[in-house]
N, C-alpha and C positions, 0 to 999 in steps of 0.2 A: 602386744596388746595395746589397745586405742587408748588414749589417754581419758577419755570420758568413762572407760569401765575402771581404769587407773583411779580417779578421784572419786567414784562410786563405792569402791573397795576400801578407802581410807576413809568414809565417811562408816562404815560399819564400827557400831561400841565393842570393845569389851566385853568380853561374858560377865566379868567382876561387875562392870559399870550398869551392865543391861540390869543386874539384880537389884541394884538399890533404886530402880524404878517403881513407883508406887502400886501399880497392879500386878508384879512380881510378887513386891515386899508383904502386900496383903495374902498372895498365895502362900508364903512360904510358914503364914501365922497357922494357917488350915491345913494343908499338904506338906508330905515328906519332903524336906530341902532339897533331897539328892534328887526328886523328879522336875522339881522347878528348873533347876541347875543344868540336867541334863533336854528338860526342854528348849532351856536356854540358849545351849549349845547346837541343837538340833537347830533353831530357829536363826542362828547366826549363818550354820552352814550352807543353811537352804537360803538364805540373801545373797551371799557370795556366789553359789553354782548358778542361781539366776542371773545377776549380773556378767560372769562369765560367759553367758548363755544368750546375751543379750536380750533378755527377757525383760529388764528392768529400766524403765526412763529414767531420765537424771531427776532427781527430787531432791530437795533439802535436806540436810543432816537430821533435823528434829523428824523431819517426815518420814524418813528411812528409819531413825529409831522406833516411832513410835508403830510402824508396819509389823519391823521385828519383835517388838515387847507384844502388839496381840497374837503375832503367830506361837509365842512361847506359851504365852496365855492358853491357849488354844490348847495347846499339845499338853500342856501341864494337866488342864484340867480333863481331857481324855485319858490321861495316864491315870488320874486320882479316882475317875469316877466308875463303879460297876457297868460294863456295859448289859448284864443281865439284869434288870430292874423294871417297876411296872409300868405298864405302858395301858392306852385304852384306846382301842379297837371300834373305830367312826365310819369301817370303811364297807362292813356289812361282809365281808368275806370271813365266813367262819371259820374255814381251818387256811389263816394265813399264815403261810409261811416264815415269812419276815416278822412273824409277832408271834411263834414258837407254836403254831399249829394248834393243838386241841388243848382246851383248856381244859386243867382238871379237876376234877369232881373234887367237894368239898370232903368226903371222907377218904380220899387219895391224901388230900394235905393234913387232912388231923391223923392220919394212919402213919405217915410221914414224921413228923411232930414228937407224937407220942411215943413211937415205936423204935426208930432209927435215930434218935435226938443221941444215944451213945452205941456203945456194942449191941449187936442185934442179929438176930440167925438168920444164917445165910445159906452157910452149906456143912452143915452137921449133924451128923446122926445120933437123936437124943436118946438112943437106946444104948448104943456103944458109944457114944462120944468122939467118933471118929468122923473124919469126913465123910457126909452123903449128898445126896444131890443137891443142886442149887434150885430146881423148880419144879418138882412134884406138883403142887397144889395148883400151879397155875396149869401144867400139864392135866392135870384131873379135872380144871374145872376146862379147859378146851375140849375135854373129851365129852363131856356132861353135856355143851354148849352146841356142839355141831356131829356127835355122833363118830367122830375120828376115832381110828385105832389107840394113834398114839399122836403124840405133839413135842414141839421141842421150839425155843427160843432164841433169836439172834438179836444183833443190833440195828437192824433196820431190812427192810423188803427187799432191797436190792442185797445185801448180802445174803438171805435168806435164797435166793434166786440162785445166787452164785456159790452157797456151799452145797445146794443141793445139783446144779449142773455139775460142779466139780466132785460130788460123790457119785452121780451114777452114770455120767456121760464125759470123764476126762478121755482126751483124747478119741472120743467118739462122735459121731454125728448126733445132732439135734436139729431137728424140722420143725419148722416155723415160717407163718403165715405172712407174707411181706406187709398187708395190712397192719400189723400186728408188731412190727418195727419200731417198739414207743422209743420216743426220748424222755428220758425222767428229769426230775431235777436236778438242776446244777449243769446241763447240756450234757450228762451222761446218757448215752444212747446203750437199750438192750443189746446191739451187735457185740458192744466195747464190754460191757459185763458178760456176756459168753465167752469173749476171747479171753477175758481176764482170768474165766472159770477154768479154762483147759478144755473146753467144748468144742466142735465146731458147726459151726450155722451153716444150717441148709434151709435156704429159702425157698418158699412153693407160692404158687398161686400170681396177683397181681395186688398193687395196691385195695382195688376195690373189691374184689372176686374170688376167692380161694375157694376149690370143689373136694369133696372126700379124693375124687381121684389122683389129685395132685400131690395129695400125702401117701398115698397108694402107691404112685409111681417114683416117688422117692426115697422111697425103704430098699435099703443098701442092705450089705454083710456088718458092713460099721456101723447103722445107725443104732442108735441107745436108746430114743425118746422122742418122743412129741412133745410140743411146749405150746399152750393155748397162751396167751397175755392177755387178760382181759383190758381194751382201750379204756382204762378211768379218767384219765385227763385230754381225752378227743373223741369227737365222732364223726364216723364218716357215713354221710347219705346220701340217698340218690339210688342210682344204679349200683348197687352192692349185695354182696355175698356171703356169709362167714359158714363154716361149718361147725354144726350144731357140739356142745362138749360130749352127748352122748354117742353121738357117730365118731369122734377122735377117740373115743375110749373103746369102742369097738375096733378100729381100725389097731388100735395098739394091742387088745388083746389078740387079735389076728395074726399077730408078728411080734408077740410076745414081747413089747416095748414097755415101756414107763412113760405112763401121761403125766406131766407136770402141769399144773394149772397155778398159774398167776394172777388170784383174783384181786391184788392190788389193795383197793381201797378196805377191804376186808370187812362187809358188813353181816353183822349178828342177828339184825334186824330186818325184815322187808320193808325196803324205803316206799314201795308203793301206800303205804297209810298214812306218807307226809303230802300225796300228790305227786311222788316222782313217778317215772316209767322205771320199769323192771331192773332190777341190778342184781347180780349175781350174789348169794352170799354164801358162807364158807360152809353153811350147812347143805346147799344145793351142789355144791360140789364133792362134799361127802359123799350126800346120799347118789348122786351121779356114778361112783367110782372111781374118782382121780384115784391114781398111787400116791402122789406129794400134790400140798398145795400150801402155797406161800401169800401172805399177806403182811400188810403194813399192822403194827398194834395201835398205832394212833390213828386219824383220820376218822372213819366213819365208827373204830370203836372205842375212841375218843380216851386211848391212854397215854403215857411219855412214847416217845420214838422207838419203837421194835419192829424188829421181825417176827412173823409167826410161820411157822412149819407144821404141817400136818400132814399126816396119810397113814398109810401100812408101817405096821411096826417094824418088821424086818428092816425097810427101807431108812425110819426114822433114825433106829438103832443105829444105823450106817451113817448117815448125816452126825450125831452125836459122835462117833468114834472119828472120825475126820477130824486131821488136826488144825483146820481151819477153824473149828467150833469153838478153839481155847482164844484164839484171836478175835473172831467175832463174838463172842458171848457178852449179853450186858451185865450192868452193873446191879448194886441190891436198888438205887434210887428207880431206877427202870422195870425193875422185877416185882418191886412195891410197888409199884403204881398202877401194873398189868395187874396184876392179884387182886388189889382190889377193885379196879374199874370190871374187870369179869367178872366178880361175885354179885354188882349191882345188875348183870344182865341174866341172872336166874329167875328175876321175875321182868321182861322184856318193858311190861309198863312203869316201872321202877325205874328202869333205866333211860326210859324217855323223862323222867322227871327230876333224875339226879346223875346225868351224865350232861356236862355242860353243851356240847357237840349237838348232842340230839336234842336239848331243850331249846337253842338256839334255832334249830331245823326247825324245830315245832312250833315257834312262837305265833302266834295269833294274828294276821293282820291287823285284828282291829285296835289288839293291844302295842302295835309297834306304832299305827297311825295316832294314838293318845299321846304317846311318847314322844312324836315328831311335833305334835301341836303343842305339846307342854315346854320344851327346849326352845322353839320357836318363840314363843311368847315370853319366856325368860330373858331371851336375847334381848328381847325390841323392850324389855322391862329395862335391861341393863344399860338401855343406849348405845350398843354398839357400833361401830362406824361401820357399817354396814347395810346395806337393802336385803330382807330376809323374806323366804319364801319357804311354804313345802308342796314337796310337788310328789308324784308317783316316780316308783323307780325301783331297781331291781338288785337283790342280794345275791351273791355266789355261795358256794357250798367251799370251794377253792381247793388247792394242794393236789391235783389231778383226782376229784370224786365227782361224781354226779356232772361230766363237764356238758355246756348247752341247757343244762335245766335250771335255769334261775330262779329266784324265789320273789315274790312281789313284797316290795316294801313303802313305806313312805320316807322320804328324802328331805331334812332339812338344809336348803340352798343358801348361801352367803355369797353377795357379790360386794366387795370390800370397797369401800371409799375411797380410800387413802393411800393403799398400795395393792399390787397383785395378787390374786389368791394363791399363784404358786408363791409368795412370798409370804402370807397368811401360814397356810400349808407347812412349810419348814420351820417358823416360827415356833408353830405349835410343835412338831416332833422335836423339837429342841427343848421345850418345855418339860418341867418336873409336876406331875407324870407326863412323859410323852405322851401326845394325842396325834393318833395316825386318822387321818382321812382320806378323802377321794379328791380331784380337781378335774373338772370340767369346764370347758369356754368360760374359763376367768370364772368360775363359780368354786368354791371352796363347799363340798359333799356331806353331809353327816346323814349317815345311816343309822338307825338306833336300833337295827336289827341285833347289832352284836356286842351292847351294851349292856356291862354286868350288874351286878348288884352294887351299888351306891358310884357307878361310873358318871349318873347324869349329873350330881351336884358339881363335881371335878371337872367334866368338860364345861359346864355353863360357866365357871368361873375362868378357864383356863381360855375358853373364845374370846370374853368380858377382857381378858386382861391383853391378848395380844391386838384385838381390835377396838383401839381406844382413840 
C-alpha cells in the first residue's frame, strides 16, 4: 500500500468521534440513534474503500471528515424517510411508472380509509362463516362490464399472461407473431415470460408483416394456443400487416386451439371519444370470441396494479386451480381499489368524471392553458431567478398505453439564471413534496395536465423556493 493511501486512511475519524459532529447530533434528536450509527459506520467504510481503490485525492483531515459526515447524513436521512410519499407530477405523463402510475379515485381512498382501517371482510362466507371466495364481486363486475363468462385477478398483467400460458400450454407450443414480441417494463420480454411459464414459443411472420397462412403453417401436434399481444407500448407503421383478432380466432377454432388475447392496457371505454385512434377494449375481445383475455388492472382502468384474466368459464376455473394462483394472488388493498374503481365504470360518463386517469386524459386544452398562464404569472410575481415563458407542448399517456398518440398541452418553461436546469430539477425532486418535471435544452418544463387538486400552490411554492 502506498504511503499516500496510508496517510489518508489515518485521517478517517472513528465512528464515535463522527457522532459528535453537529449535523449528526441534530439527526440523533429526530432519527433513531441506531440509524445514525449505522449510517456513520457505512460512511466510514465507504471512505476507506474509496481510498483503497485510489479514487480519493489527498485532502486535509477536516475536509475528509466533512465529506464522511455529509455521506452519513445522507444515508441516515434516506433510512429514516418513507420512500412512498407525496409527489407532484409536473411531467405531463399521466401514467408515470416512477410516480405510481394510475392515481386512485377519491372513492377508492375513502373506501380504504373507512372500511380497511381495521379488520375487514376479505375471504369469508357470511352465510357459513367459513373461508369463501376472495373476489366474487370483482368477478361479477367484470362479467357485467365486459360480457365475459368468468374472470379472476392476479397481481399484474405479466402474471396474468404467465399463469394463463402455464395453465393451457405448459410443455406445449404457443404461436405468436414476431411483430408482437414486446419488451415490457423493467426490461422483461415476452419470450422470457413465456419461457418462465413453461410454454414453448413459436414465432411466425416477420417484424412488420404476419399473415393468416403463417399461423396455419405453424400449427402442429404439440400446439396448444395462439397468442395475440396488443402492442400497447409501441407502434410499427409503414409497410405492415397483422392478422385481425377475428381471423386468429377462426384459425384457433379450426384447429381446436385456445386463443389468448393480451390486451395490455385493458380499456373499458372507447378512447376515440378523447380524440385517440381506435384501441381494443376488453369488451371488443370478449365479443370477438377470445378464449382467454389478459390485461392490466391499472393503466386505462385506473385502479391499483393488478392483472385481469377474462374468458371461458372452464378455462378460468383451470387458471384458479393452478398452484401459481396462490403465488400470484393480490392482497386486500389491490382488491379493494379494483372493486371500487370498476363500480365507477357501470356509468361510463361517471367514470370519466371520477377516475383520475380518465379525468386527466379528458382535461380540456383551454383549462390546461389557463393554468399554465396562472403558474407563469405567479412565478414572475414571486421574482424567481429564471426566464419564464409559456409554450405549446405534448403530454403522454405513459406506461405502455396509447403509444405515439400525444395530447396537446401548454408548458411553463423555466430557464434558470443562476444554475443549470438539471440542478433545479434535481432540487425540486428532492423537496417535500417532491416535484418531478421535465428537462429539455436547459429548460425546466412544467406540464399542468397532470397537476391534481391542490398541487398548483405547492408547485409554485416549491419552484420559488428553489429558484431564488
